[in-house]
C-alpha positions as CSV (number, residue, x, y, z in Angstrom):
1,M,0.0,0.2,0.2
2,R,1.6,3.7,-1.1
3,L,0.5,6.6,1.2
4,S,0.3,10.1,0.4
5,V,0.7,13.2,2.3
6,P,-3.2,14.0,2.1
7,H,-3.7,10.3,3.4
8,L,-1.5,11.0,6.5
9,A,-3.5,13.9,7.4
10,N,-6.5,12.2,7.1
11,A,-5.0,9.4,9.3
12,L,-4.9,12.1,11.8
13,V,-8.6,12.1,12.6
14,H,-9.3,8.9,11.6
15,H,-11.8,6.8,14.0
16,N,-9.1,4.2,15.2
17,S,-6.5,5.9,17.7
18,R,-4.2,3.5,16.7
19,F,-4.3,4.5,12.8
20,Q,-4.3,8.5,14.6
21,K,-0.9,7.3,15.9
22,F,0.6,5.9,12.9
23,G,0.1,8.4,11.1
24,R,1.4,11.5,13.2
25,D,4.3,9.4,14.1
26,A,4.9,8.6,10.5
27,I,4.4,13.2,9.5
28,V,7.0,13.7,12.8
29,R,9.6,11.5,11.3
30,L,8.7,12.8,7.5
31,C,9.3,16.4,9.0
32,E,12.8,16.0,10.0
33,K,13.2,17.1,6.8
34,K,13.1,20.5,5.7
35,E,11.3,19.9,2.7
36,F,8.4,17.4,4.3
37,K,7.9,19.6,6.8
38,D,7.3,22.6,4.3
39,H,5.1,20.7,2.0
40,F,2.8,19.8,5.1
41,K,2.8,23.3,5.9
42,K,1.7,24.2,2.4
43,L,-1.0,21.5,2.5
44,I,-3.0,22.8,5.5
45,P,-5.3,25.2,3.7
46,Y,-6.4,22.7,1.0
47,L,-7.6,20.0,3.6
48,P,-10.8,19.6,5.1
49,Q,-11.6,21.6,8.5
50,D,-11.1,18.7,11.1
51,E,-7.6,17.8,8.8
52,H,-6.8,21.0,8.7
53,D,-7.1,21.8,12.4
54,A,-5.1,18.4,13.1
55,L,-2.3,19.2,11.0
56,K,-1.6,23.0,11.6
57,K,-1.9,21.6,16.2
58,L,0.5,19.0,14.8
59,M,2.7,21.4,13.3
60,E,2.7,23.8,15.9
61,E,3.8,21.1,18.4
62,I,7.1,20.0,16.0
């Protein structure tokens, strides 16, 4: 299975807490590289509101 960046953002609001943790951990790992962190930040305005809020909060924590 191949995951894209928007899929990881969607995982942050998934009903299964294990999947939420997977998405969060994957995003944190990817954001160790500046280009991924920049990409996630640019993606925020284009996400549905719940994903927007979750990813924005995570980006502020990193």
